[in-house]
C-alpha atoms as one frame of an Amber mdcrd trajectory, in Angstrom:
protein
 -27.929  57.393  29.512 -28.718  55.177  32.472 -27.835  51.527  32.674 -30.831
  49.540  31.365 -32.700  47.431  33.896 -32.765  44.482  31.517 -29.026  44.049
  31.998 -29.547  43.756  35.731 -32.194  41.129  35.057 -29.688  39.260  32.902
 -27.075  39.267  35.683 -29.663  38.074  38.169 -30.625  35.369  35.743 -27.051
  34.082  35.600 -26.872  33.934  39.383 -30.161  32.040  39.460 -28.868  29.493
  36.953 -25.693  28.987  38.980 -27.707  28.460  42.154 -30.110  26.066  40.460
 -27.222  24.147  38.960 -25.702  23.573  42.388 -28.914  22.056  43.734 -29.866
  20.469  40.359 -33.267  22.173  40.417 -34.349  23.508  37.023 -38.083  24.152
  37.313 -40.233  24.834  34.297 -40.971  28.317  35.676 -37.277  29.104  35.871
 -36.679  27.899  32.316 -39.555  29.966  30.997 -38.258  32.984  32.879 -34.785
  32.499  31.456 -36.099  32.232  27.920 -38.212  35.341  28.408 -35.304  37.391
  29.755 -32.939  36.251  26.988 -35.407  37.078  24.264 -36.169  40.469  25.831
 -32.518  41.437  26.103 -31.802  40.422  22.498 -34.795  42.399  21.254 -33.610
  45.406  23.263 -30.144  45.228  21.682 -31.586  44.980  18.193 -33.855  47.993
  18.798 -30.965  50.028  20.165 -28.755  49.088  17.211 -31.230  50.696  14.815
 -30.933  54.070  16.551 -27.187  54.645  16.096 -24.871  55.518  13.233 -22.472
  52.554  13.057 -20.142  54.417  10.699 -18.897  56.464  13.671 -17.662  53.329
  15.407 -14.480  53.179  13.365 -13.689  56.809  14.281 -13.900  56.155  17.991
 -10.979  54.226  19.454 -12.647  53.671  22.834 -15.284  55.274  24.988 -12.769
  57.445  26.846 -11.582  59.162  23.684 -15.106  60.158  22.790 -16.108  63.642
  23.880 -19.091  63.577  26.270 -20.549  66.642  24.583 -21.006  64.626  21.415
 -24.418  63.093  22.091 -24.344  60.879  19.004 -20.983  59.388  19.952 -22.076
  58.976  23.552 -25.234  57.247  22.433 -23.180  54.930  20.201 -20.846  54.057
  23.069 -23.781  53.266  25.312 -25.402  50.981  22.722 -22.090  49.235  22.088
 -21.677  48.776  25.844 -25.135  47.229  26.149 -24.545  44.865  23.214 -21.069
  43.961  24.437 -22.313  43.287  27.951 -25.209  41.218  26.611 -22.954  39.150
  24.368 -20.573  38.429  27.249 -23.416  37.378  29.535 -25.072  35.299  26.828
 -21.815  33.427  26.243 -21.582  32.901  29.990 -25.133  31.567  30.068 -24.316
  29.324  27.102 -21.258  27.966  28.894 -23.289  27.205  32.008 -25.960  25.520
  29.934 -23.312  23.385  28.226 -22.059  22.163  31.608 -25.535  21.161  32.764
 -25.299  17.703  31.197 -28.058  18.277  28.664 -30.710  19.659  31.028 -30.645
  23.133  29.503 -30.612  22.371  25.791 -33.131  25.108  25.025 -31.117  27.700
  26.949 -27.919  26.517  25.289 -29.424  26.866  21.860 -31.040  30.256  22.573
 -27.987  31.826  24.196 -25.448  30.953  21.515 -27.767  31.782  18.693 -28.237
  35.102  20.454 -24.477  35.662  20.565 -24.186  35.007  16.835 -27.203  37.183
  16.081 -25.930  40.141  18.126 -22.446  39.912  16.603 -24.013  40.408  13.197
 -25.247  43.868  14.256 -23.297  46.865  13.129 -21.908  45.164  10.014 -18.694
  44.093  11.751 -18.180  47.309  13.690 -18.349  45.492  17.039 -14.935  43.961
  16.379 -13.317  47.122  17.750 -15.053  46.818  21.130 -15.532  43.068  21.690
 -12.914  40.316  22.058 -14.455  38.065  19.437 -11.451  35.753  19.408 -12.172
  34.870  23.037 -15.753  33.949  22.169 -14.540  31.657  19.373 -12.116  30.020
  21.801 -14.985  29.326  24.220 -16.860  27.474  21.487 -13.735  25.570  20.411
 -12.973  24.654  24.011 -16.497  23.337  24.606 -16.299  21.228  21.441 -12.929
  19.776  22.459 -14.047  19.055  26.026 -17.215  17.322  24.826 -15.187  15.216
  22.417 -12.693  14.258  25.120 -15.443  13.319  27.546 -17.150  11.139  24.937
 -13.878   9.458  23.915 -13.037   8.587  27.515 -16.490   7.079  28.076 -16.084
   4.940  24.955 -12.686   3.846  26.203 -14.177   2.501  29.431 -16.810   0.512
  27.510 -14.410  -0.594  24.802 -15.780  -4.132  24.556 -19.266  -2.864  23.661
 -20.486  -1.793  20.252 -21.511   1.870  20.264 -24.816   2.372  18.469 -25.379
   4.832  15.647 -27.992   6.774  17.603 -25.666   7.096  20.597 -22.858   8.370
  18.361 -25.091  10.985  16.747 -26.440  12.102  20.145 -22.902  12.735  21.403
 -21.799  14.563  18.271 -24.854  16.818  18.024 -23.690  19.438  20.598 -20.133
  19.331  19.180 -21.515  20.068  15.751 -23.604  22.885  17.260 -20.501  24.549
  18.760 -18.579  24.255  15.494 -21.416  25.686  13.435 -21.593  28.756  15.653
 -17.814  29.104  15.475 -18.101  29.017  11.663 -20.727  31.758  11.682 -18.649
  34.013  13.874 -15.417  33.305  11.949 -17.105  34.085   8.639 -18.371  37.408
  10.029 -15.064  38.342  11.700 -12.228  36.561   9.811  -9.474  38.820  11.156
 -10.443  38.098  14.746 -10.708  34.404  13.897  -7.244  34.492  12.334  -5.851
  35.753  15.635  -6.768  32.353  17.115  -6.269  30.266  13.935  -3.964  27.840
  15.732  -6.629  26.878  18.246  -9.254  26.594  15.504  -7.187  24.403  13.193
  -5.897  22.348  16.116  -9.488  21.483  17.038 -10.132  20.382  13.453  -6.944
  18.308  13.563  -8.019  16.608  16.802 -11.312  15.597  15.229  -9.532  14.178
  12.192  -6.964  12.340  14.306  -9.626  10.709  16.456 -11.624   9.699  13.396
  -8.611   7.912  11.939  -7.619   6.459  15.309 -11.090   5.066  15.947 -10.979
   3.417  12.520  -8.568   0.837  13.922 -11.209  -0.722  16.152 -14.201  -2.693
  14.912 -16.358  -1.754  17.909 -15.981   1.934  17.071 -17.063   1.588  13.451
 -20.377   3.380  14.064 -18.542   6.255  15.742 -16.240   6.668  12.764 -19.146
   6.707  10.353 -21.004   9.245  12.503 -17.928  11.482  12.621 -17.530  11.173
   8.871 -21.152  12.099   8.271 -21.762  14.778  10.921 -18.477  16.231  12.203
 -16.104  16.017   9.252 -18.056  18.331   6.884 -18.550  20.882   9.655 -14.939
  20.819  10.873 -13.523  21.059   7.361 -15.918  23.926   6.618 -14.567  25.727
   9.696 -11.066  25.552   8.234 -12.393  26.442   4.798 -14.057  29.582   6.183
 -10.603  30.952   6.997  -8.885  29.817   3.805 -11.617  31.212   1.566 -12.181
  34.516   3.357 -11.888  37.515   1.068 -10.782  39.685   3.997  -7.636  37.653
   4.702  -4.639  38.160   2.437  -2.589  35.498   0.720   0.193  35.475   3.307
  -2.258  34.874   6.145  -3.792  31.888   4.389  -0.404  30.411   3.519   0.594
  30.846   7.148  -2.273  28.571   8.160  -1.169  25.929   5.645   2.451  26.201
   6.771   1.476  25.727  10.381  -0.562  22.622   9.583   1.618  20.946   6.982
   5.230  21.819   7.742   7.520  19.685   9.858   9.712  21.500  12.343  13.281
  20.426  12.865  14.281  18.418  15.897  13.118  15.206  17.453   9.445  14.539
  17.118   7.387  14.051  20.231   6.188  10.471  20.401   3.441   8.740  22.330
   4.185   6.850  25.497   3.974   3.507  23.766   0.375   2.431  24.284   0.259
   0.772  20.903  -2.515   1.178  18.401  -5.350   0.085  20.690  -7.772   2.766
  21.823  -6.733   3.038  25.453  -7.069   5.845  27.948  -3.333   6.448  27.867
  -3.428   6.943  24.117  -6.336   9.374  24.396  -4.517  11.256  27.152  -1.524
  11.605  24.835  -3.690  13.021  22.069  -5.596  15.519  24.208  -2.539  16.584
  26.214  -0.770  17.953  23.136  -0.743  21.744  22.961  -0.866  23.958  19.916
   2.827  24.746  20.287   3.744  21.033  20.170   1.414  20.146  17.320   3.973
  20.243  14.525   6.379  17.984  16.420   3.874  15.402  17.692   4.194  12.075
  15.920   0.864  10.911  17.257  -0.857  13.558  15.126   0.964  12.740  11.883
  -1.710  10.403  10.600  -4.398  12.946  11.413  -2.502  15.671   9.576  -2.218
  13.460   6.495  -5.936  12.710   6.668  -6.737  16.405   7.040  -4.561  17.167
   4.032  -6.531  14.570   2.059  -9.754  16.314   3.107  -8.430  19.622   1.791
  -7.434  18.003  -1.493 -10.942  16.613  -1.903 -12.604  20.028  -1.373  -9.973
  21.937  -3.357 -12.542  22.687  -6.082 -14.176  25.114  -3.632 -10.958  26.907
  -2.633  -9.574  30.036  -4.223  -6.577  29.793  -6.555  -4.010  31.168  -4.103
  -4.933  28.502  -1.566  -4.833  25.822  -4.253  -1.342  26.949  -5.164  -0.312
  26.788  -1.518  -1.710  23.251  -1.183   0.248  22.212  -4.277   3.479  23.170
  -2.559   2.541  20.874   0.352   2.285  17.760  -1.826   5.949  17.041  -1.220
   5.373  17.287   2.541   2.634  14.677   2.281   4.862  12.325   0.309   7.710
  12.719   2.791   5.449  12.071   5.784   4.148   8.841   4.227   7.480   7.121
   4.902   7.235   7.871   8.623   6.652   4.757  10.696   3.331   5.932  12.116
   1.904   6.719   8.671   3.568   4.085   6.486   2.250   1.087   8.402  -1.267
   2.517   8.556  -1.332   3.512   4.891  -0.943  -0.123   3.885  -3.534  -1.776
   6.147  -5.825   0.827   7.723  -9.364   1.243   6.391 -11.116   4.578   6.934
 -14.674   5.762   6.240 -15.195   7.807   3.128 -18.249   9.680   1.918 -19.115
   9.519  -1.765 -21.833  11.473  -3.542 -24.124   9.442  -5.801 -25.929  12.493
  -7.160 -28.724  12.460  -4.605 -27.110  11.870  -1.220 -23.847  10.927   0.461
 -22.970   7.251   0.594 -20.561   6.063   3.283 -18.001   3.444   2.322 -14.824
   2.057   3.871 -11.659   2.123   1.817  -7.923   1.630   2.469  -6.088   4.752
   3.522  -3.680   4.387   0.625  -6.573   4.308  -1.840  -8.011   7.427  -0.218
  -4.680   9.226  -0.546  -4.329   8.404  -4.235  -7.981   9.280  -4.879  -7.608
  12.667  -3.179  -4.487  13.492  -5.191  -6.257  12.618  -8.422  -9.118  14.937
  -7.508  -6.627  17.703  -6.827  -4.899  17.119 -10.185  -8.225  17.673 -11.938
  -8.820  20.870  -9.948  -5.284  22.183 -10.570  -5.444  21.522 -14.324  -5.647
  24.769 -16.252  -4.640  26.915 -13.271  -1.415  28.436 -12.048  -1.010  25.486
  -9.684  -0.609  23.005 -12.543   3.029  23.949 -13.112   3.719  23.105  -9.480
   1.901  19.781  -9.823   3.913  18.864 -12.894   7.139  19.829 -11.129   6.131
  17.667  -8.159   5.570  14.659 -10.440   8.891  15.155 -12.204  10.842  15.620
  -8.974   9.523  12.338  -7.590   9.853  10.272 -10.753  12.796   8.467  -9.108
  11.529   8.489  -5.535  13.630   5.972  -3.540  10.746   4.663  -1.424   8.619
   2.097  -3.231   5.299   3.272  -1.753   5.863   6.889  -2.754   7.066   5.750
  -6.166   3.908   3.690  -6.628   1.749   6.694  -5.739   3.608   9.028  -8.068
   3.472   6.536 -10.950  -0.258   6.043 -10.391  -0.667   9.820 -10.710   1.431
   9.790 -13.882  -0.715   7.012 -15.349  -3.850   8.915 -14.375  -2.453  11.945
 -16.180  -1.714  10.189 -19.460  -5.081   8.410 -19.383  -7.232  11.505 -18.974
  -5.243  14.599 -19.953  -5.544  16.359 -23.274  -3.297  15.243 -26.125  -1.228
  18.424 -26.040  -0.532  17.994 -22.325   0.385  14.341 -22.777   2.726  15.100
 -25.673   4.429  17.812 -23.631   5.132  15.611 -20.592   6.142  12.607 -22.724
   8.651  14.753 -24.632  10.150  15.901 -21.337  10.437  12.333 -20.078  11.998
  11.140 -23.326  14.565  13.926 -23.162  15.357  12.968 -19.584  15.619   9.307
 -20.593  18.052  10.188 -23.334  20.213  12.249 -20.944  20.726   9.447 -18.436
  21.158   6.616 -20.946  24.564   4.954 -20.655  25.821   1.430 -21.137  27.813
   1.027 -17.958  24.703   0.816 -15.821  22.529  -1.310 -18.123  23.426  -4.536
 -16.300  22.631  -3.118 -12.857  19.070  -3.537 -11.676  19.226  -0.451  -9.446
  20.867   1.961 -11.863  19.144   5.185 -12.855  18.665   4.014 -16.427  16.824
   0.854 -15.374  14.694   2.800 -12.872  13.778   5.251 -15.595  12.959   2.415
 -17.981  10.849   0.722 -15.305   8.800   3.874 -14.823   8.509   4.441 -18.554
   7.176   0.905 -19.103   4.557   1.393 -16.424   3.588   4.739 -17.896   3.434
   3.542 -21.502   1.053   0.754 -20.509  -1.543   3.492 -19.837  -0.843   5.468
 -23.021  -2.495   5.191 -26.390  -0.804   3.442 -29.307   0.107   6.754 -30.922
   1.915   7.917 -27.789   3.850   4.635 -27.535   4.827   4.932 -31.198   5.966
   8.470 -30.476   8.260   7.260 -27.696   9.643   4.469 -29.886  10.334   6.912
 -32.706  12.140   9.209 -30.285  14.344   6.377 -29.026  15.033   4.722 -32.361
  16.633   7.625 -34.216  19.597   7.075 -36.484  21.375  10.062 -34.998  21.420
   8.410 -31.579  21.857   4.828 -32.752  24.445   4.177 -30.049  22.065   5.199
 -27.265  19.049   3.737 -29.033  20.187   0.165 -28.438  20.820   0.859 -24.785
  17.528   2.652 -24.131  15.405   0.140 -26.019  17.170  -2.805 -24.359  16.526
  -1.253 -20.950  12.827  -0.944 -21.786  12.642  -4.592 -22.829  14.514  -5.701
 -19.712  11.906  -3.897 -17.592   8.988  -5.577 -19.337   8.064  -3.285 -22.215
   5.263  -4.891 -24.237   5.764  -4.775 -27.998   2.012  -5.266 -28.367   1.579
  -1.650 -27.269   3.024  -0.550 -30.599   0.974  -0.327 -33.756   1.234  -3.274
 -36.139   3.695  -1.750 -38.591   5.893  -0.299 -35.874   5.855  -3.605 -33.952
   6.986  -5.549 -37.018   9.757  -3.027 -37.651  10.831  -3.169 -34.006  11.009
  -6.974 -34.058  13.076  -6.960 -37.250  15.404  -4.386 -35.758  15.893  -6.500
 -32.626  16.870  -9.517 -34.740  19.102  -7.520 -37.089  21.004  -5.840 -34.265
  21.363  -9.191 -32.520  22.766 -10.887 -35.627  25.132  -7.986 -36.265  26.381
  -8.125 -32.670  26.834 -11.915 -32.737  28.816 -11.777 -35.978  31.118  -9.107
 -34.583  31.541 -10.948 -31.306  32.417 -14.270 -32.910  35.121 -12.550 -34.983
  36.419 -10.029 -32.445  35.112 -10.835 -28.945  37.513  -8.604 -27.023  36.762
  -5.610 -29.235  33.038  -6.028 -28.611  33.639  -6.000 -24.870  34.915  -2.437
 -25.125  31.800  -1.193 -26.915  29.688   1.384 -25.073  26.502  -0.508 -25.959
  27.949  -3.881 -25.002  25.412  -6.708 -24.958  22.367  -4.484 -25.467  21.139
  -6.284 -28.639  21.476  -9.679 -26.935  19.657  -8.433 -23.849  16.879  -7.017
 -26.021  16.313 -10.284 -27.873  16.556 -12.348 -24.677  13.910 -10.227 -22.942
  11.610 -10.390 -25.949  11.902 -14.170 -26.112  11.387 -14.647 -22.367   8.183
 -12.601 -22.437   7.034 -14.546 -25.519   6.688 -11.387 -27.580   9.112 -12.637
 -30.226   8.888 -15.954 -32.063  11.883 -18.164 -31.285  11.728 -19.836 -34.691
  13.978 -17.127 -36.069  16.869 -18.234 -33.830  19.412 -20.176 -35.902  22.751
 -21.921 -35.349  24.469 -18.567 -34.798  23.150 -18.627 -31.250  25.129 -21.808
 -30.558  28.281 -20.411 -32.120  27.814 -17.286 -30.053  27.478 -19.327 -26.850
  30.637 -21.298 -27.617  32.489 -18.044 -28.310  31.360 -16.581 -24.993  32.528
 -19.688 -23.101  35.895 -19.571 -24.848  36.302 -15.861 -24.139  35.523 -16.418
 -20.477  38.186 -19.132 -20.211  40.891 -17.114 -21.950  40.235 -13.723 -20.320
  42.061 -12.788 -17.149  40.607  -9.421 -16.139  37.494  -9.286 -13.988  35.604
  -6.775 -16.165  35.776  -9.021 -19.215  34.686 -12.032 -17.183  31.707 -10.062
 -15.867  30.710  -9.160 -19.424  31.031 -12.778 -20.456  28.859 -13.972 -17.585
  26.204 -11.489 -18.584  26.282 -12.682 -22.177  26.406 -16.303 -21.048  23.152
 -15.960 -19.115  21.398 -14.276 -22.018  22.729 -16.767 -24.579  21.590 -19.725
 -22.439  18.098 -18.260 -22.155  17.900 -17.563 -25.872  18.778 -21.171 -26.686
  16.395 -22.511 -24.027  13.483 -20.879 -25.883  14.620 -22.276 -29.251  13.691
 -25.933 -28.749  14.586 -26.796 -32.342  18.280 -26.165 -31.630  18.537 -29.005
 -29.106  18.800 -31.557 -31.894  21.870 -29.846 -33.359  25.206 -31.648 -33.379
  26.883 -28.763 -31.538  24.644 -29.229 -28.485  26.800 -32.036 -27.098  29.908
 -29.848 -27.322  28.050 -27.021 -25.540  26.903 -29.302 -22.715  30.396 -30.648
 -22.136  31.933 -27.182 -22.117  29.290 -25.941 -19.688  30.043 -28.903 -17.427
  33.759 -28.143 -17.481  33.031 -24.455 -16.889  30.673 -24.789 -13.908  32.129
 -27.912 -12.294  35.796 -26.954 -12.503  35.358 -23.237 -11.762  34.556 -22.106
  -8.179  30.914 -21.002  -8.069  30.626 -19.619  -4.568  28.831 -16.444  -3.691
  31.852 -14.408  -4.805  31.900 -15.970  -8.272  30.178 -14.306 -11.207  29.214
 -17.749 -12.503  26.842 -18.057  -9.537  24.620 -15.462 -11.188  24.497 -17.576
 -14.349  22.939 -20.604 -12.621  19.322 -19.451 -13.093  19.941 -19.242 -16.826
  21.721 -22.621 -16.693  18.635 -24.117 -15.019  16.477 -22.767 -17.835  18.864
 -24.246 -20.391  18.933 -27.670 -18.681  15.146 -27.806 -18.421  14.834 -27.772
 -22.206  17.191 -30.734 -22.572  14.098 -32.894 -22.267  13.413 -32.071 -25.919
  16.525 -33.911 -27.144  17.347 -37.604 -27.346  19.760 -38.832 -24.695  21.470
 -42.155 -24.170  21.300 -43.644 -20.685  24.513 -45.600 -20.794  27.084 -44.658
 -18.201  29.705 -44.311 -20.907  27.786 -41.538 -22.699  29.688 -38.287 -22.165
  26.709 -36.017 -22.831  24.440 -37.805 -20.361  27.161 -37.806 -17.747  27.697
 -34.061 -18.211  23.980 -33.333 -17.872  23.868 -35.481 -14.755  26.755 -33.589
 -13.158  25.188 -30.227 -13.978  21.881 -31.285 -12.412  23.715 -32.610  -9.368
  25.353 -29.227  -8.961  22.045 -27.324  -9.221  20.035 -29.645  -7.006  22.654
 -29.368  -4.244  22.218 -25.588  -4.046  21.147 -24.462  -0.577  19.950 -21.004
  -1.608  16.165 -21.166  -1.413  15.568 -19.230  -4.644  18.053 -21.234  -6.700
  16.943 -24.558  -5.215  13.378 -23.893  -6.334  14.599 -22.938  -9.795  16.547
 -26.198  -9.889  13.577 -28.369  -8.928  11.420 -26.522 -11.465  13.970 -27.106
 -14.197  14.348 -30.768 -13.275  10.590 -31.239 -13.194  10.223 -29.715 -16.651
  13.043 -31.927 -17.889  11.617 -35.062 -16.213   8.161 -34.535 -17.683   9.514
 -34.470 -21.261  12.665 -36.520 -21.437  12.776 -40.041 -22.804  15.239 -41.047
 -20.096  14.011 -43.708 -17.676  16.871 -43.668 -15.167  16.002 -40.263 -13.725
  17.596 -41.140 -10.400  20.997 -40.607 -12.050  20.264 -36.867 -12.246  19.367
 -36.493  -8.549  22.239 -36.261  -6.028  21.995 -37.970  -2.633  22.168 -34.604
  -0.875  19.657 -32.667  -2.971  18.648 -29.513  -1.102  14.899 -30.092  -1.286
  15.245 -33.605   0.114  16.163 -32.230   3.533  13.754 -31.974   6.410  12.064
 -28.573   6.604  12.266 -28.223  10.382  15.790 -29.386  11.098  17.547 -28.774
   7.803  19.022 -32.260   7.944  17.968 -35.912   7.589  17.633 -36.091   3.836
  14.723 -38.127   2.569  14.076 -39.253  -0.966  10.345 -39.175  -0.440  10.474
 -35.453   0.233  12.266 -34.788  -3.029   9.755 -36.893  -4.932   6.866 -35.058
  -3.261   8.335 -31.745  -4.345   8.720 -33.113  -7.846   5.087 -34.254  -7.829
   3.965 -30.763  -6.809   5.812 -29.309  -9.760   4.432 -31.878 -12.168   0.912
 -31.101 -10.973   1.499 -27.437 -11.702   3.126 -28.342 -14.995  -0.112 -29.973
 -16.124  -1.874 -26.620 -15.701   1.012 -24.522 -17.049   2.343 -26.123 -20.238
   5.059 -23.531 -20.755   7.934 -23.190 -18.306   8.682 -19.669 -17.145  12.164
 -19.088 -15.808  13.072 -16.311 -13.434  15.292 -13.571 -14.782  18.807 -13.157
 -13.524  17.899  -9.770 -12.105  15.161 -11.303  -9.981  17.531 -14.001  -8.830
  20.137 -11.401  -7.945  17.658  -9.707  -5.613  17.021 -12.866  -3.578  20.444
 -14.465  -3.875  21.697 -13.131  -0.553  18.468 -14.006   1.280  19.290 -17.697
   1.121  22.613 -17.448   2.952  20.917 -18.006   6.301  19.163 -21.109   5.018
  22.427 -22.357   3.576  23.813 -22.807   7.065  20.828 -24.978   7.998  21.174
 -27.340   5.047  24.276 -29.276   6.039  25.589 -32.325   4.340  24.333 -34.748
   7.052  22.570 -37.016   4.597  21.348 -40.506   5.243  19.683 -40.691   1.853
  21.613 -43.272  -0.205  20.560 -43.461  -3.812  22.166 -46.828  -4.347  19.982
 -48.300  -1.627  16.880 -47.172  -3.482  17.834 -49.061  -6.593  18.927 -52.318
  -4.926  17.790 -55.532  -6.512  17.102 -57.468  -3.297  13.785 -56.293  -1.914
  12.465 -58.044   1.202  10.094 -55.968   3.291   9.016 -56.910   6.784   5.248
 -56.490   6.482   4.675 -56.770  10.182   7.165 -54.017  10.958   5.646 -51.738
   8.366   2.098 -52.418   9.483   2.910 -51.370  13.042   4.185 -47.971  11.952
   1.940 -44.966  12.108   2.381 -41.683  10.307   1.069 -38.355  11.374  -1.387
 -36.771   8.977  -0.468 -33.453   7.316  -1.109 -30.224   9.207  -3.874 -29.279
   6.799  -5.983 -32.276   7.883  -5.500 -31.474  11.566  -6.468 -27.898  10.902
  -9.549 -29.060   9.041 -10.576 -31.226  12.001 -10.260 -28.229  14.288 -12.487
 -26.168  12.010 -15.044 -28.992  11.912 -15.131 -29.122  15.719 -15.660 -25.358
  15.917 -18.393 -25.526  13.311 -20.191 -28.335  15.123 -20.036 -26.399  18.374
 -21.655 -23.356  16.729 -24.323 -25.517  15.054 -25.115 -27.154  18.394 -25.647
 -23.815  20.098 -27.806 -22.626  17.222 -29.993 -25.742  17.362 -30.474 -25.345
  21.119 -31.658 -21.757  20.737 -33.854 -22.700  17.788 -35.408 -25.581  19.717
 -36.413 -23.266  22.524 -38.038 -20.819  20.120 -39.817 -23.420  17.917 -41.813
 -25.385  20.504 -44.429 -26.430  17.932 -41.913 -28.400  15.852 -40.488 -30.851
  18.375 -40.558 -33.781  15.971 -38.596 -31.884  13.364 -36.068 -30.805  15.990
 -35.536 -34.388  17.114 -34.782 -35.475  13.570 -32.240 -32.745  13.102 -30.646
 -33.408  16.463 -30.349 -37.118  15.696 -28.594 -36.467  12.412 -26.396 -33.885
  14.061 -25.419 -36.371  16.803 -24.349 -38.917  14.194 -22.318 -36.287  12.386
 -20.658 -35.293  15.636 -19.712 -38.925  16.400 -18.213 -39.341  12.945 -16.118
 -36.195  13.259 -14.873 -37.292  16.681 -13.757 -40.634  15.230 -11.893 -38.892
  12.414 -10.271 -36.540  14.912  -9.079 -39.531  16.935  -7.501 -41.052  13.855
  -5.802 -37.774  13.052  -4.347 -37.568  16.573  -3.087 -41.173  16.654  -1.810
 -41.152  13.092  -2.523 -43.517  10.218  -1.230 -47.102  10.245   0.818 -48.023
   7.193  -0.607 -51.045   5.347   1.716 -52.669   2.786   0.259 -53.250  -0.642
   0.322 -56.682  -2.236   2.148 -55.997  -5.475   3.552 -58.175  -8.184   7.239
 -58.519  -8.849   6.924 -56.276 -11.887   5.168 -53.595  -9.840   7.859 -53.895
  -7.157  10.499 -53.151  -9.734   8.550 -50.111 -10.882   8.119 -48.811  -7.346
  11.649 -49.533  -6.165  13.333 -48.170  -9.286  12.995 -44.396  -9.298  15.106
 -44.457 -12.416  12.089 -45.703 -14.376   9.928 -43.043 -16.034   6.781 -44.921
 -14.970   7.392 -43.489 -11.493   6.505 -40.059 -12.801   3.167 -41.331 -13.987
   2.528 -42.865 -10.574   3.402 -39.588  -8.889   1.029 -37.679 -11.111
């Protein structure tokens, strides 16, 4: 059979297009001729395809192996040759049309649609004769090149907002290339799999750029256009491979492994262009090859985003792929702690498309929210399938994840599970967690905030807050079994220490739990008072006291049930601490001391007891005589001591210097208020403020040392000033008016921040020029003239406010000028507004001048009685003046 003349016309057509492209001359006659030739050739191929038996194609390896005497085989080879040649030339025409800069859109559309149409002939038999993978690569390459060209143009005009219409115009040809690649890949999945790296890498580039562009406000329209037009198409391209019935399970898992598996070795990093969209950053992204994809840090965020996209469309994936995605959940969690992903997960906002039942609605949401949302969607899809076992194993494996962000994500998934799963599923996972909790329960680690038991209890508390009352009762019943009474106290105490809410229990169970807490506490106190050293060797040492203390601090238990045994217990702990010589016993005593002090601080009715004076004196001897540096265990008891001292305002105190109790309280407050650790100093001022607002004492100055930490200058850490301390006290009293109940920090919280204040401690030296005795002097003669000449700088907040006023006036002035030009018919109205605005501007300028020069101090004319009130900070009337 002779070579058809139409093929020669097609070759001539290509040469004509090349020549016209060089001289930029595309006449309407040429375009019509091109369209006519393309349509004729495609019709010819379709007619020829109907005359052959395509079943013979699989029996013929190539045209040379076909015997020439077999007319049917020869005819088949000739038709295949014509179609193959036409497809190659059509793809060449399509490539030329793509490079024409948009002048040959019709030819571009016609040629590539022709390629797709001709490849559908023969029911896939053409795969033996045509390199279909190469055609797919041409489409992928054109999409990538178009995207790179557009990104570089946006980079050069970075300061301009890209319009929505411009974004859609740029993405339209890219979407066209991807759609044709999808059609070919769906028809020939095996040939597409041969180039799966290039296909998936193109999808990854699109996702990476979408996330990268999200950083910049000027590129917001581009991100939304990519989310609406390119994301569904690109994800569908990947989905066409993963859902193909012609590819086996191993081939699909190979695609997932290539995308979501980290290779060993150092990861390739960007050249340090920062997060701004610069040409260097784009060059780094587009210069990465397929081979370097899995080791390129710059693509990590895009890979995470692509994984989220797969999770969101997992309902449309087959079960084997869903199972493979489940095994990549751990990869996603591990990648989140990488620097490039971790920082972006917390602050970056990305576009997200949500379906409202009629259409897609675009919203912007934090990346972290998108990650959690995608995982929840996947959990719903995996429920009831083979993948659910893997999901449950993933949640259990990461129950103790060391990184807080990953732990937060995992716990959110756990809470989502217990809120929406079926009762049988919830009971099954809760039973597993309770068994695990029972296995790790031990008393040695109860006092440590970072021990496994406390971490488990922390997670359990968070999880139980999302469970129903019946599930919480089930957990309580599991813990409080008589068979495991030894571990029950430890496990329940750990839950209370981590914030377990008794209100989550049903009424009857809550009442029983409260009674058990009190009974175990009383039993422990009785044993400790009689045999303190024997109690220290108990495996569940201090658990009942810790349980009651936590319940009282969270106000879940009424403190009215606390009796005089608490005071006897505190005295016994102090005595044991003094007589013990080994460090372990002293540590136990310090733990009990903190809890006993907090228990008594909540029981206000005990402060009128006769034993209180003995307790105060012993505490003074204990803390003042013993070294309380950072190496001392008593240092950790000071937060509880502050809580105890704050409640002393509820008892009557004598103000005579000879009173031993008052003197002891004064020394204890002096010790706390001298603390240079920022956390403890704020606890001390809070405790003193609570005490000052309620005590009947009038000589409050006795409780404040000359070198109180919060009286020092903030900037220099020196130059103590009594006014600063009083201002801090006023701030607390203002807050106290809104918060009638004092809330003390737990010792565990204090332990976390204790070391952070060591740097500040070096700044707060003892260079104090604040003399308390000078404040209370009887001879008061003030030089009014000297005082009146002094000026004080206004607070920073006022200066900042003046700056904002100036900026606002400037904007209003510009707006009025523009408005005046547009509203020529309302000149009189404009003049009125401008006059008022001018007066306002003059007033603001005067205020700004006062703020810059400072405010002159004017002495008040006060009576002798008022002078005594002002100059005697010991008088309680001062507190009223401060408030």
